[in-house]
Structure formats: structure tokens, C-alpha cells
VOZA-117113 format. One record per residue (C-alpha): z, y, x; residue number from 1; chain; residue in three letters. Coordinates in Angstrom, 2 decimals. Last residue first. Layout:
BEGIN
<pt z="Z" y="Y" x="X" seq="NUM" mol="A" type="ala"/>
...
END
This chain:
BEGIN
<pt z="67.51" y="26.36" x="1.83" seq="265" mol="A" type="met"/>
<pt z="64.08" y="26.20" x="0.44" seq="264" mol="A" type="val"/>
<pt z="64.38" y="30.49" x="-0.26" seq="263" mol="A" type="gly"/>
<pt z="61.68" y="30.77" x="2.14" seq="262" mol="A" type="ala"/>
<pt z="63.70" y="33.08" x="3.86" seq="261" mol="A" type="asp"/>
<pt z="66.46" y="30.29" x="4.39" seq="260" mol="A" type="val"/>
<pt z="63.43" y="27.68" x="5.13" seq="259" mol="A" type="leu"/>
<pt z="62.79" y="30.31" x="8.09" seq="258" mol="A" type="lys"/>
<pt z="66.18" y="30.58" x="9.30" seq="257" mol="A" type="gln"/>
<pt z="66.60" y="26.30" x="9.45" seq="256" mol="A" type="ile"/>
<pt z="63.25" y="26.12" x="11.11" seq="255" mol="A" type="leu"/>
<pt z="64.51" y="28.93" x="14.01" seq="254" mol="A" type="leu"/>
<pt z="67.72" y="27.11" x="14.48" seq="253" mol="A" type="glu"/>
<pt z="66.17" y="23.97" x="14.73" seq="252" mol="A" type="ala"/>
<pt z="63.38" y="25.56" x="16.99" seq="251" mol="A" type="lys"/>
<pt z="66.22" y="27.15" x="19.32" seq="250" mol="A" type="glu"/>
<pt z="68.32" y="24.15" x="19.48" seq="249" mol="A" type="glu"/>
<pt z="65.56" y="21.94" x="20.58" seq="248" mol="A" type="arg"/>
<pt z="64.54" y="24.72" x="23.31" seq="247" mol="A" type="ala"/>
<pt z="60.97" y="26.49" x="22.28" seq="246" mol="A" type="gly"/>
<pt z="58.07" y="26.17" x="20.15" seq="245" mol="A" type="thr"/>
<pt z="57.60" y="26.24" x="16.35" seq="244" mol="A" type="ile"/>
<pt z="54.03" y="25.72" x="15.31" seq="243" mol="A" type="ile"/>
<pt z="53.08" y="27.56" x="12.10" seq="242" mol="A" type="glu"/>
<pt z="50.57" y="26.48" x="9.95" seq="241" mol="A" type="val"/>
<pt z="48.92" y="28.06" x="6.94" seq="240" mol="A" type="glu"/>
<pt z="47.71" y="26.03" x="3.98" seq="239" mol="A" type="arg"/>
<pt z="44.19" y="25.83" x="2.37" seq="238" mol="A" type="lys"/>
<pt z="43.24" y="23.75" x="-0.61" seq="237" mol="A" type="ser"/>
<pt z="39.75" y="23.91" x="-2.28" seq="236" mol="A" type="glu"/>
<pt z="38.69" y="22.87" x="-5.47" seq="235" mol="A" type="gln"/>
<pt z="35.29" y="22.48" x="-5.99" seq="234" mol="A" type="thr"/>
<pt z="34.07" y="23.32" x="-9.48" seq="233" mol="A" type="thr"/>
<pt z="32.59" y="20.74" x="-12.31" seq="232" mol="A" type="met"/>
<pt z="31.02" y="22.35" x="-15.74" seq="231" mol="A" type="asp"/>
<pt z="30.58" y="20.43" x="-19.29" seq="230" mol="A" type="ser"/>
<pt z="31.73" y="17.13" x="-18.55" seq="229" mol="A" type="val"/>
<pt z="31.25" y="15.50" x="-21.95" seq="228" mol="A" type="val"/>
<pt z="33.41" y="12.31" x="-23.25" seq="227" mol="A" type="thr"/>
<pt z="31.58" y="10.95" x="-26.30" seq="226" mol="A" type="pro"/>
<pt z="30.14" y="8.32" x="-24.25" seq="225" mol="A" type="ser"/>
<pt z="27.59" y="5.74" x="-25.78" seq="224" mol="A" type="gly"/>
<pt z="24.75" y="7.66" x="-23.69" seq="223" mol="A" type="lys"/>
<pt z="26.63" y="6.82" x="-20.58" seq="222" mol="A" type="leu"/>
<pt z="27.05" y="3.56" x="-20.93" seq="221" mol="A" type="gly"/>
<pt z="27.12" y="1.42" x="-24.11" seq="220" mol="A" type="val"/>
<pt z="26.56" y="2.37" x="-27.74" seq="219" mol="A" type="ser"/>
<pt z="22.99" y="3.80" x="-27.21" seq="218" mol="A" type="glu"/>
<pt z="21.82" y="0.61" x="-25.75" seq="217" mol="A" type="glu"/>
<pt z="22.38" y="-1.37" x="-28.59" seq="216" mol="A" type="ser"/>
<pt z="24.33" y="-4.52" x="-28.74" seq="215" mol="A" type="ala"/>
<pt z="23.62" y="-7.39" x="-28.88" seq="214" mol="A" type="gly"/>
<pt z="26.26" y="-8.76" x="-26.31" seq="213" mol="A" type="leu"/>
<pt z="23.72" y="-11.44" x="-24.54" seq="212" mol="A" type="glu"/>
<pt z="21.08" y="-8.55" x="-24.33" seq="211" mol="A" type="gly"/>
<pt z="23.72" y="-6.26" x="-23.12" seq="210" mol="A" type="ile"/>
<pt z="23.68" y="-7.92" x="-20.03" seq="209" mol="A" type="gly"/>
<pt z="26.12" y="-10.86" x="-19.48" seq="208" mol="A" type="trp"/>
<pt z="27.09" y="-12.56" x="-16.44" seq="207" mol="A" type="gln"/>
<pt z="29.06" y="-16.06" x="-16.65" seq="206" mol="A" type="ser"/>
<pt z="31.40" y="-17.00" x="-13.52" seq="205" mol="A" type="ile"/>
<pt z="31.90" y="-20.51" x="-12.62" seq="204" mol="A" type="glu"/>
<pt z="34.52" y="-22.41" x="-11.38" seq="203" mol="A" type="lys"/>
<pt z="33.74" y="-25.06" x="-8.95" seq="202" mol="A" type="lys"/>
<pt z="34.82" y="-22.65" x="-5.88" seq="201" mol="A" type="arg"/>
<pt z="37.83" y="-21.78" x="-7.80" seq="200" mol="A" type="ala"/>
<pt z="39.53" y="-24.68" x="-6.59" seq="199" mol="A" type="lys"/>
<pt z="38.91" y="-24.17" x="-2.98" seq="198" mol="A" type="ile"/>
<pt z="40.09" y="-20.52" x="-3.48" seq="197" mol="A" type="ile"/>
<pt z="43.46" y="-21.83" x="-5.11" seq="196" mol="A" type="gly"/>
<pt z="44.09" y="-24.24" x="-2.77" seq="195" mol="A" type="ser"/>
<pt z="44.01" y="-21.43" x="0.27" seq="194" mol="A" type="phe"/>
<pt z="46.47" y="-19.17" x="-1.95" seq="193" mol="A" type="ser"/>
<pt z="46.29" y="-16.01" x="-2.92" seq="192" mol="A" type="leu"/>
<pt z="49.27" y="-13.97" x="-3.84" seq="191" mol="A" type="thr"/>
<pt z="51.13" y="-14.24" x="-6.87" seq="190" mol="A" type="arg"/>
<pt z="52.10" y="-10.88" x="-8.75" seq="189" mol="A" type="pro"/>
<pt z="55.58" y="-9.58" x="-8.78" seq="188" mol="A" type="thr"/>
<pt z="56.47" y="-9.25" x="-12.74" seq="187" mol="A" type="asn"/>
<pt z="56.87" y="-6.89" x="-15.72" seq="186" mol="A" type="leu"/>
<pt z="57.91" y="-3.53" x="-14.18" seq="185" mol="A" type="glu"/>
<pt z="54.42" y="-2.99" x="-12.55" seq="184" mol="A" type="arg"/>
<pt z="53.11" y="-2.12" x="-15.98" seq="183" mol="A" type="thr"/>
<pt z="51.19" y="-3.68" x="-18.98" seq="182" mol="A" type="val"/>
<pt z="49.01" y="-3.15" x="-21.37" seq="181" mol="A" type="thr"/>
<pt z="49.46" y="-5.58" x="-24.42" seq="180" mol="A" type="phe"/>
<pt z="46.42" y="-6.27" x="-27.04" seq="179" mol="A" type="val"/>
<pt z="47.30" y="-8.71" x="-29.98" seq="178" mol="A" type="ala"/>
<pt z="46.47" y="-11.60" x="-32.08" seq="177" mol="A" type="pro"/>
<pt z="49.42" y="-12.25" x="-32.52" seq="176" mol="A" type="leu"/>
<pt z="52.43" y="-10.46" x="-34.72" seq="175" mol="A" type="lys"/>
<pt z="54.00" y="-7.77" x="-32.79" seq="174" mol="A" type="val"/>
<pt z="57.89" y="-7.66" x="-32.61" seq="173" mol="A" type="arg"/>
<pt z="58.33" y="-4.36" x="-30.57" seq="172" mol="A" type="val"/>
<pt z="61.67" y="-3.43" x="-28.52" seq="171" mol="A" type="leu"/>
<pt z="61.31" y="0.48" x="-27.53" seq="170" mol="A" type="arg"/>
<pt z="62.04" y="1.29" x="-23.50" seq="169" mol="A" type="his"/>
<pt z="64.26" y="4.76" x="-22.36" seq="168" mol="A" type="gly"/>
<pt z="63.90" y="7.77" x="-21.17" seq="167" mol="A" type="asn"/>
<pt z="60.46" y="8.47" x="-21.54" seq="166" mol="A" type="glu"/>
<pt z="59.48" y="4.74" x="-23.15" seq="165" mol="A" type="leu"/>
<pt z="58.63" y="1.87" x="-21.55" seq="164" mol="A" type="ser"/>
<pt z="57.90" y="-1.49" x="-23.30" seq="163" mol="A" type="ala"/>
<pt z="60.05" y="-4.79" x="-24.15" seq="162" mol="A" type="arg"/>
<pt z="58.06" y="-7.49" x="-26.10" seq="161" mol="A" type="val"/>
<pt z="58.97" y="-9.73" x="-29.17" seq="160" mol="A" type="lys"/>
<pt z="55.99" y="-12.18" x="-29.75" seq="159" mol="A" type="trp"/>
<pt z="55.23" y="-13.55" x="-33.17" seq="158" mol="A" type="trp"/>
<pt z="52.53" y="-16.57" x="-33.74" seq="157" mol="A" type="glu"/>
<pt z="53.23" y="-19.26" x="-31.47" seq="156" mol="A" type="glu"/>
<pt z="56.28" y="-17.76" x="-30.04" seq="155" mol="A" type="gly"/>
<pt z="56.25" y="-15.94" x="-26.66" seq="154" mol="A" type="cys"/>
<pt z="60.00" y="-13.78" x="-26.23" seq="153" mol="A" type="glu"/>
<pt z="61.01" y="-11.28" x="-24.19" seq="152" mol="A" type="val"/>
<pt z="57.73" y="-10.26" x="-22.60" seq="151" mol="A" type="leu"/>
<pt z="59.15" y="-7.57" x="-20.27" seq="150" mol="A" type="glu"/>
<pt z="57.81" y="-3.82" x="-19.02" seq="149" mol="A" type="gln"/>
<pt z="55.07" y="-3.48" x="-21.73" seq="148" mol="A" type="val"/>
<pt z="53.38" y="-0.11" x="-21.39" seq="147" mol="A" type="met"/>
<pt z="51.40" y="0.01" x="-24.61" seq="146" mol="A" type="thr"/>
<pt z="51.60" y="-2.38" x="-27.54" seq="145" mol="A" type="val"/>
<pt z="48.69" y="-2.94" x="-29.50" seq="144" mol="A" type="val"/>
<pt z="48.15" y="-4.61" x="-32.53" seq="143" mol="A" type="pro"/>
<pt z="44.04" y="-5.93" x="-33.16" seq="142" mol="A" type="ala"/>
<pt z="41.15" y="-4.67" x="-35.26" seq="141" mol="A" type="lys"/>
<pt z="39.06" y="-5.69" x="-32.29" seq="140" mol="A" type="leu"/>
<pt z="37.53" y="-2.38" x="-32.22" seq="139" mol="A" type="phe"/>
<pt z="41.14" y="-0.65" x="-32.06" seq="138" mol="A" type="thr"/>
<pt z="42.48" y="-3.21" x="-29.58" seq="137" mol="A" type="ala"/>
<pt z="39.86" y="-1.92" x="-27.34" seq="136" mol="A" type="leu"/>
<pt z="40.78" y="2.16" x="-27.87" seq="135" mol="A" type="glu"/>
<pt z="44.20" y="1.13" x="-27.07" seq="134" mol="A" type="pro"/>
<pt z="43.63" y="-0.94" x="-23.56" seq="133" mol="A" type="gly"/>
<pt z="40.95" y="1.50" x="-22.52" seq="132" mol="A" type="val"/>
<pt z="43.14" y="4.77" x="-23.21" seq="131" mol="A" type="trp"/>
<pt z="45.33" y="4.24" x="-20.32" seq="130" mol="A" type="glu"/>
<pt z="43.49" y="7.50" x="-18.35" seq="129" mol="A" type="thr"/>
<pt z="44.11" y="6.53" x="-15.17" seq="128" mol="A" type="ser"/>
<pt z="40.28" y="6.76" x="-14.12" seq="127" mol="A" type="gly"/>
<pt z="39.99" y="5.16" x="-10.30" seq="126" mol="A" type="asp"/>
<pt z="43.74" y="3.53" x="-10.26" seq="125" mol="A" type="ser"/>
<pt z="42.87" y="1.80" x="-13.63" seq="124" mol="A" type="ser"/>
<pt z="45.56" y="2.26" x="-16.59" seq="123" mol="A" type="ala"/>
<pt z="48.07" y="-0.25" x="-18.23" seq="122" mol="A" type="met"/>
<pt z="46.67" y="-3.04" x="-16.92" seq="121" mol="A" type="gly"/>
<pt z="44.78" y="-5.26" x="-19.73" seq="120" mol="A" type="cys"/>
<pt z="45.82" y="-8.49" x="-21.30" seq="119" mol="A" type="phe"/>
<pt z="44.43" y="-9.90" x="-24.69" seq="118" mol="A" type="val"/>
<pt z="46.12" y="-12.31" x="-26.31" seq="117" mol="A" type="val"/>
<pt z="45.70" y="-14.89" x="-29.24" seq="116" mol="A" type="asp"/>
<pt z="41.34" y="-15.31" x="-28.39" seq="115" mol="A" type="cys"/>
<pt z="39.02" y="-16.01" x="-30.92" seq="114" mol="A" type="ala"/>
<pt z="35.49" y="-16.30" x="-29.16" seq="113" mol="A" type="gly"/>
<pt z="33.78" y="-15.13" x="-25.75" seq="112" mol="A" type="ile"/>
<pt z="31.17" y="-13.63" x="-27.95" seq="111" mol="A" type="lys"/>
<pt z="33.53" y="-11.28" x="-29.36" seq="110" mol="A" type="glu"/>
<pt z="35.54" y="-10.52" x="-26.42" seq="109" mol="A" type="ile"/>
<pt z="32.54" y="-9.57" x="-24.55" seq="108" mol="A" type="gly"/>
<pt z="31.95" y="-6.97" x="-27.69" seq="107" mol="A" type="gln"/>
<pt z="35.17" y="-5.43" x="-27.19" seq="106" mol="A" type="ala"/>
<pt z="35.05" y="-5.10" x="-23.67" seq="105" mol="A" type="leu"/>
<pt z="31.66" y="-2.84" x="-24.58" seq="104" mol="A" type="thr"/>
<pt z="33.56" y="-0.78" x="-26.71" seq="103" mol="A" type="tyr"/>
<pt z="36.26" y="-0.42" x="-24.82" seq="102" mol="A" type="ala"/>
<pt z="34.15" y="1.03" x="-21.74" seq="101" mol="A" type="thr"/>
<pt z="32.38" y="3.54" x="-23.96" seq="100" mol="A" type="ala"/>
<pt z="35.57" y="4.54" x="-25.44" seq="99" mol="A" type="tyr"/>
<pt z="36.97" y="5.08" x="-21.71" seq="98" mol="A" type="ala"/>
<pt z="33.75" y="6.70" x="-20.64" seq="97" mol="A" type="asp"/>
<pt z="30.69" y="4.33" x="-19.69" seq="96" mol="A" type="ala"/>
<pt z="28.46" y="5.69" x="-16.78" seq="95" mol="A" type="gly"/>
<pt z="27.21" y="2.78" x="-16.32" seq="94" mol="A" type="ala"/>
<pt z="26.81" y="-0.15" x="-18.79" seq="93" mol="A" type="phe"/>
<pt z="22.89" y="0.06" x="-19.36" seq="92" mol="A" type="ala"/>
<pt z="22.29" y="-1.10" x="-15.76" seq="91" mol="A" type="arg"/>
<pt z="23.82" y="-4.18" x="-16.91" seq="90" mol="A" type="asp"/>
<pt z="27.09" y="-6.17" x="-15.67" seq="89" mol="A" type="ser"/>
<pt z="29.82" y="-7.62" x="-18.10" seq="88" mol="A" type="leu"/>
<pt z="31.22" y="-10.45" x="-16.03" seq="87" mol="A" type="leu"/>
<pt z="33.20" y="-13.14" x="-17.42" seq="86" mol="A" type="val"/>
<pt z="35.22" y="-15.63" x="-15.26" seq="85" mol="A" type="gly"/>
<pt z="36.65" y="-18.77" x="-16.56" seq="84" mol="A" type="arg"/>
<pt z="40.27" y="-21.03" x="-15.86" seq="83" mol="A" type="asp"/>
<pt z="42.28" y="-18.26" x="-14.01" seq="82" mol="A" type="ala"/>
<pt z="44.57" y="-19.64" x="-11.66" seq="81" mol="A" type="gly"/>
<pt z="44.56" y="-17.22" x="-8.40" seq="80" mol="A" type="leu"/>
<pt z="41.29" y="-18.19" x="-7.14" seq="79" mol="A" type="ser"/>
<pt z="39.64" y="-17.58" x="-10.74" seq="78" mol="A" type="leu"/>
<pt z="41.10" y="-13.77" x="-10.46" seq="77" mol="A" type="cys"/>
<pt z="39.53" y="-13.73" x="-7.00" seq="76" mol="A" type="glu"/>
<pt z="36.26" y="-14.91" x="-8.56" seq="75" mol="A" type="lys"/>
<pt z="36.33" y="-11.95" x="-11.03" seq="74" mol="A" type="val"/>
<pt z="37.05" y="-9.66" x="-7.88" seq="73" mol="A" type="ile"/>
<pt z="34.21" y="-11.02" x="-6.35" seq="72" mol="A" type="arg"/>
<pt z="31.68" y="-10.61" x="-9.71" seq="71" mol="A" type="ala"/>
<pt z="32.08" y="-6.80" x="-9.04" seq="70" mol="A" type="ala"/>
<pt z="29.49" y="-7.09" x="-6.75" seq="69" mol="A" type="ala"/>
<pt z="26.87" y="-7.42" x="-9.48" seq="68" mol="A" type="pro"/>
<pt z="28.11" y="-3.90" x="-11.13" seq="67" mol="A" type="pro"/>
<pt z="31.11" y="-3.89" x="-13.44" seq="66" mol="A" type="gly"/>
<pt z="32.69" y="-4.70" x="-16.20" seq="65" mol="A" type="met"/>
<pt z="35.38" y="-7.07" x="-16.49" seq="64" mol="A" type="ser"/>
<pt z="36.89" y="-10.28" x="-18.23" seq="63" mol="A" type="leu"/>
<pt z="38.98" y="-12.74" x="-16.76" seq="62" mol="A" type="val"/>
<pt z="39.25" y="-15.88" x="-19.32" seq="61" mol="A" type="thr"/>
<pt z="42.76" y="-17.92" x="-19.18" seq="60" mol="A" type="ile"/>
<pt z="43.38" y="-21.13" x="-21.39" seq="59" mol="A" type="his"/>
<pt z="47.09" y="-21.70" x="-21.63" seq="58" mol="A" type="thr"/>
<pt z="49.09" y="-24.94" x="-22.45" seq="57" mol="A" type="glu"/>
<pt z="52.87" y="-24.16" x="-22.03" seq="56" mol="A" type="arg"/>
<pt z="55.28" y="-22.93" x="-19.52" seq="55" mol="A" type="gln"/>
<pt z="52.91" y="-22.61" x="-16.48" seq="54" mol="A" type="glu"/>
<pt z="50.16" y="-20.87" x="-18.24" seq="53" mol="A" type="lys"/>
<pt z="52.50" y="-18.40" x="-19.60" seq="52" mol="A" type="leu"/>
<pt z="53.20" y="-17.60" x="-16.07" seq="51" mol="A" type="arg"/>
<pt z="49.23" y="-16.91" x="-15.12" seq="50" mol="A" type="leu"/>
<pt z="49.06" y="-14.85" x="-18.27" seq="49" mol="A" type="ala"/>
<pt z="51.03" y="-12.44" x="-17.01" seq="48" mol="A" type="ala"/>
<pt z="50.20" y="-12.72" x="-13.42" seq="47" mol="A" type="glu"/>
<pt z="47.31" y="-11.42" x="-14.89" seq="46" mol="A" type="leu"/>
<pt z="48.22" y="-8.47" x="-16.31" seq="45" mol="A" type="ala"/>
<pt z="50.20" y="-7.49" x="-13.02" seq="44" mol="A" type="tyr"/>
<pt z="47.16" y="-7.90" x="-11.24" seq="43" mol="A" type="lys"/>
<pt z="45.44" y="-5.56" x="-13.77" seq="42" mol="A" type="asp"/>
<pt z="48.01" y="-2.50" x="-12.30" seq="41" mol="A" type="leu"/>
<pt z="46.68" y="-2.91" x="-8.68" seq="40" mol="A" type="pro"/>
<pt z="42.64" y="-2.82" x="-9.86" seq="39" mol="A" type="asn"/>
<pt z="41.26" y="-5.75" x="-7.84" seq="38" mol="A" type="leu"/>
<pt z="39.15" y="-4.40" x="-5.08" seq="37" mol="A" type="val"/>
<pt z="35.71" y="-2.75" x="-4.30" seq="36" mol="A" type="leu"/>
<pt z="34.27" y="-1.69" x="-1.15" seq="35" mol="A" type="pro"/>
<pt z="32.08" y="1.87" x="-1.19" seq="34" mol="A" type="ile"/>
<pt z="28.78" y="2.33" x="-0.85" seq="33" mol="A" type="asp"/>
<pt z="27.94" y="2.36" x="-4.86" seq="32" mol="A" type="ser"/>
<pt z="30.76" y="4.54" x="-6.12" seq="31" mol="A" type="arg"/>
<pt z="29.36" y="7.64" x="-7.45" seq="30" mol="A" type="thr"/>
<pt z="31.39" y="9.01" x="-9.74" seq="29" mol="A" type="leu"/>
<pt z="29.81" y="10.61" x="-12.73" seq="28" mol="A" type="thr"/>
<pt z="28.69" y="14.66" x="-13.30" seq="27" mol="A" type="lys"/>
<pt z="25.14" y="13.06" x="-14.47" seq="26" mol="A" type="thr"/>
<pt z="23.36" y="15.24" x="-12.33" seq="25" mol="A" type="ser"/>
<pt z="26.06" y="16.13" x="-9.99" seq="24" mol="A" type="thr"/>
<pt z="26.72" y="12.99" x="-9.14" seq="23" mol="A" type="asp"/>
<pt z="30.39" y="13.13" x="-7.66" seq="22" mol="A" type="ile"/>
<pt z="31.07" y="11.41" x="-4.07" seq="21" mol="A" type="arg"/>
<pt z="33.91" y="8.55" x="-3.24" seq="20" mol="A" type="ile"/>
<pt z="34.43" y="8.53" x="1.04" seq="19" mol="A" type="ser"/>
<pt z="37.93" y="9.64" x="1.06" seq="18" mol="A" type="gly"/>
<pt z="39.00" y="7.29" x="-1.52" seq="17" mol="A" type="ala"/>
<pt z="38.03" y="4.80" x="0.92" seq="16" mol="A" type="glu"/>
<pt z="41.45" y="3.24" x="1.60" seq="15" mol="A" type="lys"/>
<pt z="41.69" y="3.63" x="-2.41" seq="14" mol="A" type="pro"/>
<pt z="39.16" y="0.87" x="-2.54" seq="13" mol="A" type="asp"/>
<pt z="37.10" y="1.45" x="-5.13" seq="12" mol="A" type="pro"/>
<pt z="37.70" y="-0.16" x="-8.61" seq="11" mol="A" type="val"/>
<pt z="36.78" y="-3.78" x="-9.89" seq="10" mol="A" type="ala"/>
<pt z="38.42" y="-3.84" x="-13.10" seq="9" mol="A" type="lys"/>
<pt z="40.32" y="-6.58" x="-15.60" seq="8" mol="A" type="val"/>
<pt z="40.59" y="-7.60" x="-18.54" seq="7" mol="A" type="cys"/>
<pt z="42.66" y="-10.79" x="-19.45" seq="6" mol="A" type="val"/>
<pt z="41.83" y="-12.49" x="-22.26" seq="5" mol="A" type="val"/>
<pt z="44.49" y="-15.25" x="-23.55" seq="4" mol="A" type="ile"/>
<pt z="44.03" y="-18.52" x="-25.63" seq="3" mol="A" type="lys"/>
<pt z="47.10" y="-20.36" x="-26.14" seq="2" mol="A" type="leu"/>
<pt z="46.65" y="-23.80" x="-26.85" seq="1" mol="A" type="met"/>
END
């Protein structure tokens, strides 16, 4: 049986991005009042696992780190077809940078048990560092291929994948177990179905804190994050606006002249 772990993240709803604030004392984002949604790129990672499950015997565990409210996002993944859900949730995990996040996820995967493949979205919509996947692979002592666009061959021990490069791509043959971060080119994620939602009611979500992982508080969350934000400033963007009046032909002629004067045309 192929054992897959899909790492997903509950991120602030992009529609409410204007409501996100920064805690000036910790210099981290304050998102407790913002509705959470499944990170868009993680949908492609989950879809990759679900398609493999349709082809061969596969067990999919969805792993997430976040506040208790993130359990709803894990449940959504179970409704889409994942077999098991695990949420790493503890106040000690709060404020984690990419390094501490990867460490905590690695601890969770080790507790889950041996797996063949770890799928992650290439980046999260709120952080976009693209570091968690590679750092996770380092903690797991596993090979990693980033920016995967296509699963070319998926054998029992070796996979061949096509991954994005600037102005091209690369073909990589990698021995399992391995970590893969995926792009939007990989597939088209499915949508929720009523039958999937019904089936997910019987699936339980395990919630583990720092005690269950056996990690020290100094290695997780804000305390375990080597990233230091030394200073923050507010950037204001101001633009001058000019309303052009007159008949349609006059406005068009005046607009063209202004674009010429500005060097745009």
C-alpha cells in the first residue's frame, strides 16, 4: 500500500486580506478574527494524492498545523477523499516561521509513522516563502523535488517527475520516500460532493499538542523560529487622480496626448 501524507495549511480568506493586522509586540500576523480557508496550492497536492488513490491501493493522511478552527479545513480534505486527518494544535506552536513549522510537521509525520510520499503545495498564500517543503525534507532526511508540474512515472520504489525551472523544466528520478512540492500545472482539483461530506462524518481528526509530539517549547513556535523581524514600517501609496471631462472624442484625444507626454505611447 502506498502511504501518502499531504501537508495542508488553513490560511486567512483572501477576500478578508484587508482585515489582517500585525501584532507590534511579536511582529507576527494577527489572524484570529479572519475566516480560514484551505491554502489554494494545497488543493493541488491533495488532488495528486487522490488521483493516485484511484489507480492503486493508497492511504492518505492529511496533516495540518494551526489553531483549533483549522480542524474544519482538515475535515474538508476528508470530505474530498482523504482517509485520516491530523491537526497539530497548541499555543506553543503559535508564531512559527517556516523553519519551526517544518520542524513541527516533521515531528507529526514521524508520529504518524512510515510514509512513502509527502505532498505539499509549493507555497502558502499568506507566507509564500516556498521554504517549508525543502526544510521538511531536511528534517525527514528525505530527497525533495520542488515545483512539480507532472507525475511522469510512479513506481513502487522510484518516481519520475517533471518540475518547473525558469524558461524550462527538469526531469527528476527520485527514490522513495520523498517530499514533493507542487504547482497549479499539476492537475485540476475536484470540488466537494454531498456523498463525500456524508462519508467524512465517520472519519475522525486526531489533535496533537506539544506533549503528544514530545518536542520542547524551545524548538517550536515563536521560540523555535530563527527568523527575526527587527523593524517594521508602514508603507503608504499615494496617487494623483485627474478626471477628464468633455465629449467622448475630446476625452479620447486628451487621454492620448497625456499618455504621449508621459512616455507611455
